[in-house]
C-alpha positions as CSV (number, residue, x, y, z in Angstrom):
1,M,195.9,223.2,142.4
2,R,193.1,222.2,144.9
3,Y,193.3,218.7,146.4
4,Q,190.3,216.8,147.7
5,I,191.5,213.6,149.4
6,S,188.9,211.4,151.1
7,G,188.1,207.9,152.1
8,K,184.8,205.9,151.9
9,Q,184.5,204.3,155.3
10,L,188.2,204.6,155.6
11,D,190.4,207.0,157.6
12,V,192.9,208.8,155.4
13,G,195.7,210.0,157.7
14,E,198.0,213.1,157.3
15,A,200.9,211.0,156.0
16,L,198.9,209.5,153.2
17,Q,197.5,212.9,152.3
18,T,200.9,214.5,152.2
19,H,202.2,211.6,150.0
20,V,199.3,211.9,147.6
21,K,199.7,215.7,147.3
22,A,203.5,215.3,146.6
23,E,203.2,212.5,144.1
24,M,200.2,213.8,142.2
25,G,201.7,217.3,142.2
26,E,204.8,215.9,140.6
27,V,202.8,213.9,137.9
28,V,200.6,216.9,137.1
29,E,203.5,219.4,137.0
30,K,205.3,217.2,134.5
31,Y,202.4,217.0,131.9
32,A,199.7,219.6,132.6
33,Q,200.2,223.4,132.6
34,R,197.2,224.6,134.6
35,P,195.4,221.9,136.6
36,T,192.5,223.2,138.7
37,E,191.5,220.3,140.9
38,C,192.6,216.8,141.9
39,I,190.1,214.5,143.6
40,V,191.4,211.3,145.2
41,V,189.0,208.8,146.9
42,F,190.2,205.7,148.8
43,S,187.9,202.8,149.5
44,K,188.1,199.1,150.4
45,S,186.6,196.3,148.3
46,A,186.7,193.0,150.0
47,H,190.4,192.4,150.8
48,E,191.7,195.1,148.4
49,F,192.2,198.9,148.7
50,V,190.9,200.9,145.8
51,C,192.2,204.4,144.8
52,E,190.3,206.5,142.3
53,A,191.6,209.8,141.1
54,V,190.2,212.5,138.8
55,I,192.2,215.5,137.7
56,H,190.3,218.5,136.2
57,L,192.5,220.4,133.7
58,S,191.9,224.1,132.7
59,T,191.5,223.0,129.1
60,G,188.2,221.4,130.1
61,L,189.4,217.8,130.0
62,N,189.3,215.4,132.9
63,A,191.8,212.6,133.4
64,Q,190.6,209.6,135.5
65,A,192.4,206.6,136.9
66,K,191.8,203.7,139.3
67,G,194.2,201.4,141.0
68,T,193.8,198.4,143.4
69,A,196.2,196.6,145.7
70,T,196.2,194.8,149.0
71,E,197.9,197.9,150.7
72,V,196.6,201.5,150.5
73,Y,200.0,203.0,149.3
74,A,200.3,200.3,146.6
75,A,196.8,201.1,145.4
76,F,197.7,204.8,145.2
77,E,200.9,204.0,143.3
78,A,199.0,201.8,140.8
79,C,196.5,204.7,140.3
80,R,199.3,207.3,140.0
81,E,201.1,205.2,137.3
82,K,197.9,205.0,135.3
83,M,197.3,208.7,135.7
84,D,200.9,209.4,134.6
85,K,200.4,207.3,131.5
86,Q,197.1,209.0,130.6
87,L,198.5,212.5,131.1
88,R,201.6,211.6,129.0
89,R,199.3,210.4,126.2
90,Y,197.1,213.4,126.6
91,K,200.1,215.8,126.3
92,R,201.3,214.1,123.1
93,R,197.8,214.3,121.5
94,I,197.1,217.9,122.6
95,R,200.2,219.3,121.0
96,S,198.7,219.0,117.6
97,H,195.2,220.0,118.7
98,N,196.4,222.9,120.8
99,A,198.2,224.6,117.9
100,N,194.8,225.7,116.5
101,R,193.1,226.6,119.8
102,K,193.1,230.4,120.3
103,G,191.5,230.5,123.8
104,P,190.3,228.2,126.7
105,V,187.4,225.8,126.3
106,E,184.0,227.4,126.9
107,F,181.2,225.6,128.8
108,D,177.4,225.8,128.6
109,G,175.2,224.8,131.5
110,A,172.7,222.0,131.1
111,A,170.5,219.8,133.3
112,Q,171.3,216.1,133.7
113,Y,168.6,213.7,134.8
114,I,168.6,210.1,136.0
115,L,165.4,208.2,135.3
116,A,164.0,205.3,137.1
117,A,164.2,201.9,135.3
118,S,161.0,200.2,134.6
119,D,160.4,197.1,136.8
120,D,157.8,195.7,134.4
121,A,159.9,195.2,131.2
122,E,157.8,192.3,130.2
123,D,154.4,193.9,131.1
124,A,152.9,195.1,127.8
125,A,150.1,197.1,129.6
126,E,150.2,200.9,129.1
127,P,151.3,202.8,132.3
128,E,149.0,205.4,133.8
129,S,151.4,208.2,133.1
130,L,154.0,208.2,130.2
131,A,156.2,210.7,132.2
132,P,159.3,208.9,133.6
133,V,160.1,209.1,137.3
134,V,163.2,211.3,137.8
135,I,165.4,210.0,140.6
136,A,168.1,212.6,140.4
137,E,168.6,216.0,138.8
138,M,171.9,217.8,138.7
139,E,173.7,220.4,136.7
140,T,176.4,219.5,134.2
141,K,178.6,221.4,131.9
142,I,178.8,221.0,128.1
143,P,182.2,221.9,126.7
144,S,182.6,223.8,123.3
145,I,185.4,221.7,121.8
146,T,186.4,220.0,118.5
147,V,185.4,216.4,117.7
148,G,189.0,215.2,118.2
149,E,189.1,216.8,121.7
150,A,185.7,215.3,122.5
151,V,186.9,211.8,121.6
152,M,190.1,212.5,123.7
153,Q,188.1,213.6,126.7
154,M,185.7,210.7,126.5
155,E,188.7,208.2,126.4
156,L,190.5,210.0,129.2
157,A,187.4,210.0,131.5
158,G,186.6,206.4,130.6
159,Q,183.0,207.3,129.5
160,K,180.8,205.6,127.0
161,M,179.6,208.8,125.5
162,L,180.1,212.6,125.6
163,V,177.7,215.4,124.7
164,F,179.5,218.6,123.5
165,R,179.1,221.7,121.5
166,N,180.9,221.5,118.2
167,E,183.4,224.4,118.1
168,G,183.2,224.3,114.3
169,H,179.5,225.2,113.9
170,G,178.2,225.7,117.5
171,G,175.7,222.8,117.3
172,V,175.3,220.1,119.9
173,N,177.0,216.8,119.0
174,V,177.5,213.4,120.6
175,V,180.5,211.0,120.4
176,Y,180.1,207.5,121.8
177,R,181.9,204.1,122.0
178,R,180.2,201.6,119.7
179,E,179.8,197.9,120.6
180,D,182.4,197.0,118.0
181,G,185.0,199.2,119.7
182,N,184.9,202.0,117.2
183,I,183.8,205.6,118.0
184,G,180.5,206.9,116.7
185,W,179.8,210.6,116.1
186,I,176.3,212.1,116.0
187,D,176.0,215.5,114.3
188,P,172.4,216.5,113.7
189,R,173.4,219.3,111.5
190,N,174.8,216.9,108.9
191,S,171.6,214.7,108.8
192,R,169.5,217.1,106.6
């Protein structure tokens, strides 16, 4: 597994890096078969240290956790405990889903854009150009997974929505967290 351990305006020493590799390696080895990458970022927010970790698994899912504490090692331990809990839950869920999966998750490439927000929300005047201003453009990957796996990935990553290719029929679908706490599923193929 490849590790990327860094700090935002914070020096991450060799001792902390060794500790992170040993502890995360132990957690991942316990629950995940083929992890590919572990990204750990330390930062400081006011008087607290913040540790954020993302583990990319070969199944295409990402597990994400965040921990805070007044000491950097304690922040990492809080993050590690949350990651341990997520991976344990993921392993329980994936047992039933994995029984039907014949091969690894396939990904399609796609463009992801971030558009500038309108400063004049109250201004009813028509803008000169209806084309939005693109602030950032980057590539993203769209997994070919089942609806259950999409919901699981969305929950593990702590995202509000996830775009995926439905493994059942090959169409593009969206799952999202509704305001009432439930999960919504958009399948354009079923709207005809």
